[in-house]
N, C-alpha and C positions, 0 to 999 in steps of 0.2 A: 526612482521607480515609483515611490509613493506620493511624490509631490503633486501629481495631477489627478489624484483620486478625487472622486465626486461623491457626495452623500448618497446618491442613488444611481446605480448603474443599470443600463438597459440589457435585456436578454440578448445573447448572441444567436438565439434561434437555433440551438443545437439540433436535436433529433426528434423530440417527441412532443413539442408544444401543439397548441391548437385545440379546437373543440371545447372552448370555454375554460381552458386552463389559465392559470395566472401567468404573469410575466415575472421573471426573476427580479426585475427592478422594483416590484411591489414591496419587497423587503430585502434590501441589501445595504447594510450600514457602511459608513465610511471605514474602509479597511485600515487606513492609517490610524484613525482614532481607536479602532478595536485593538490593534497591537500596542498602541501607546498606553492602554489601560493595564497592560501586563506589568508587574512590578519590576521586571528586568528588561523592559523594552528599550530603555535608553542606553543599554550597554550593547553596542553593536558588535563587540568582540566577545560576547559571552561564549564559553566553550560548550555549545549545544551539539547534539548529534546531527550529522549532516548526511546528505544524500550522496550520489555518485560523483559530485564535484569535489568532495572532500572526504570526511570521515563517514564510515558506514554505521548506521544505527544498530546497536546491539541490545539484547535483552539482559535483564538481571540474571546472573549466572546461577542463582539459587533456584530459579524456575526455568532456566534455559540450559540444560546440560549439554546441548550441542553448540553452545556459544563458541568454543574453540574452533569448530569447523567454519563458522562464519568469520571468526577473527583471522583464520588462515587465508580467507579470500582477499584480505587487504594486501595491497602491494607493500613490499618491505625494501627498505634501503639497508646497506650494510649495518650491522649492529641492531639495536632495539628500536630503530626509528621507522616511522611510517612514511614512505615516500609518496608524495602527492603528485598528480599529473603535472608534467613540466610546463604545460601551457596555462597554468594558473599560478604565476609566480608570486602573487600576493598572499597565497595561503602558506602557512607555516607548517613545517614538519613537526610531529609531536611523538613522544614516546608511546610505543604500542600499549604499554600497561596503563597509560593515562587516557586512553580512549574512553569518553564518557559513556556510562550505561544509560540506556534509554528508559526513562520512567516518567510518568505524569508529573507536572509541577507540584501537585498535591497528592502524595502517595497515601494519605489517610482516607481518601475517598474510596468507598467500597464499590467494587465492580462485580456484578453477578452475571453468570452465563444466561443468554437468552433474553436479556432485558435491555432497555435503552441506556443503561449505564455503560455498556460496551461502546456505544456510539459516543457517549460522553468522553470515555477514555481515548478513543480515536481522535476526537477533536482536540483534546488536551495535548496529545502527542504531536499532532500536526502543528498546533499553535506554538508549542515549545520549539520545534525545529524551525518554524518560519522566522523566529527571532534572529536566526543567523542568516544574514542577507546573502551569503554565498551559496546557500542551499538551493538547488534547482529541481531535484527529483526526490520523491519520498516513497519508500517501500515499506509496507507493513508485512512482516513475516511472523509465523507462529514459532513457538518454542521447539517444534518438531521439524522445522525446515532446514534444508541444507542447500548450499550452492552447487550447481552442476557445471558451471563454467568458471573460468578464472576472472580476476578483476578487470583486465583490459576488455574482455569480451562483454561483461556485464555493463561496464561503464559506457562503452561505445554504443551498445544496443539502446540503453536508456537515454543517454544525453543527445543522441542523434534522432530519436524517435519524434515524429510529428504528432503523436497521440500518447495519451496515458493508457494504462492497462487495468481496467476495472471490468470484471466479468459482468455481463448484463444480458438477460434474456427473459422471456415470459412464455411459459408453456402451460397448457391446460391440465394441470395436475394439482392435487391438494397441497403439495409442497411449494407450488409456485403461484399460479393465478388464484388458487384456493385460499391464499392468505390475505388477499385484498379485502379491505374493510370498506363497504360502500359509504361509510360516514366520512371518508377522505374526500369524496366529491363535494364541490366541483373543482377543488384545487388539484386533486390527483384523480384522474379517471381510470377505469379498469384497463383500457388499452395502453395507458402510460405506466402501469405498474411493472416493475422489474425486480428480478432476483439475481444474485451473483455471489461469488465467493467473498468472504470477509477479508481475504488477503489480497491487497491491492497495491498499485503503483500510481502516483499522481505527480503531475508536474506542478510547478509553483503556482501558476495561475489557478488551476483547479483546486489545489490545496487551500489557497486563500478563500475561495468561494465556499468550499465545504465548511471551513471554520466559521466564516461570517454568517452563513445561513442560520436563521432562527425560525422563520415562518414554517418551512417544511419539516424541520427538525421537530417543532412543536406538534405538528400533525401526527408524526410518527410516535412521538412520546404519548400522545393521547389515544391513538387508535391502533397502534401496532403492538399488541401484547400477545403472549403465548396463546395459541401456537403460531403467531407471527413473530419473527425474530428480526429486530431492527437492523442489526449489523449485517444481515444478508440482503436487506432491501433498501435501506435509506440512501446510501451513496449511489448504487446503480440507478434507482428511480430518479434521484435529484439530477444526476448527470444526464440521464435520458431526456428529462424535461427541458433542459436549457443548454446542454453542451454535448449533445450526441456526436457531433462531428469531431470533437476533440478526444473521443474515447474509442479505443480499438474494440471494445465490447468483449474482451477476452482476458484471461488471467495469464501471468507469466510463471505461475507456480504449478508444477505437475503434481497430480494426485491420482491414485489408483482406486476407482470405485467398482472394479470388475467383480469383486467378491460379493457385492450386494450388501444390504443392511444400511443402518443409519450412519455408520462411520466408515471412512476409507481404510484400505489396507495399511497395516503398520509393519515396518521393516526393521529388523535388528541385525546384529553382527553377522549372522549366518547368511544374510542376503547380500552383503556388501562385497563387491569385487569389481574389477575393471569392466567386465561385460555388462554388469548391471547398470553402471553409470552410463556406458555407451548406449544401452537400450533405452534409458530415459531420454538421452539427447536425440536419439534417432528412433522415435517411437511410431513413425508413420504419419504423424500429424502434419498437416499443411495449414498455414495461416497467412494473413496479410501483414506486412511490415512496410510502412510508408507506401502503401498501395501496390506493393509487389509481393508475389508469392514467395514464401520461404518455409524451410523445414525447421528453422530455429525458432521455436515458439515458447520454450520454457527455459528460464534462467535459474529457477530454484525448484525444489521438490519436497514433498512431504507424503506420508508421515513416517518419522524415523524415531526409534526408541533410543534411550541413552546408551544402550549397549553397542549401537552402531558407530559411536564416536571413534573408538580405537581403529577399526578397519578404515574408516573414512580418512583419518589423519595419515594412515599409511599410504593413501592414494594421492595425497596433496602434491607430491613431487613428480607424479607420473601422469595418469590420465587427467587429473584435475588441474595439473600444471600451475599450482600456486607458488 
């Protein structure tokens, strides 16, 4: 896969180029060399978190109280083994308790809300997972996320998708277009500016490009400062510039903004029941999946309080079908 890499790759002309904007090839380093600089890159079998082809990325349980709900999503074989999809015979089953916890390679690096350090962390997480060459899809979830479908459904939805799922839009509000900094021109023009949820899904090709990009990351590092939040703008804008056709421009994580305010609704134990999960699945939304209309638009949901864990686990053998 990496043997034919070239030092500079041309833009695929995704969805938002033109009008004086740069080409992606202006700065796209040799991906093979980039990965080779990682201290563990020579170990093709390193036990790193994987996407839907193998292991599911999990967060540190100390900061992710809903981790057992995500763990229950994983398919199980008899006993404490994790059963992997049968059409990937080269992957080895592993004990459920041995599933690696997803964390940056350097846990000492400080990450602060609303700053470019969140993008730094996202890039480190992606780079870490890319070192496992069996990984094909990469999902970033928050500590308050839960799955709303079982593993086979999530797996088939992601692995068969022709696009990745990064929310991307631009509307004339202070929280969207109003965050654009004119100093980003001519590399990023106002009409190319995008916003989206920081919780995303990328295929391997796009994950490599996000990790490898330095030029546009540097622009955001310099010119996107509060009240501009890089984790809500960098990846949506970068993909729009060069890979718009590879992105569905929507998120696969449901969230309830109906109550207004700067934060979405948060649900606890009293809200969790069969009807609530069904209502999330069938919320009236229509979207495109591989160019066809579907009502299955969300695979995960947020925001859920730690108290929701018990009732959620009680549903894993019924409506969630784990």
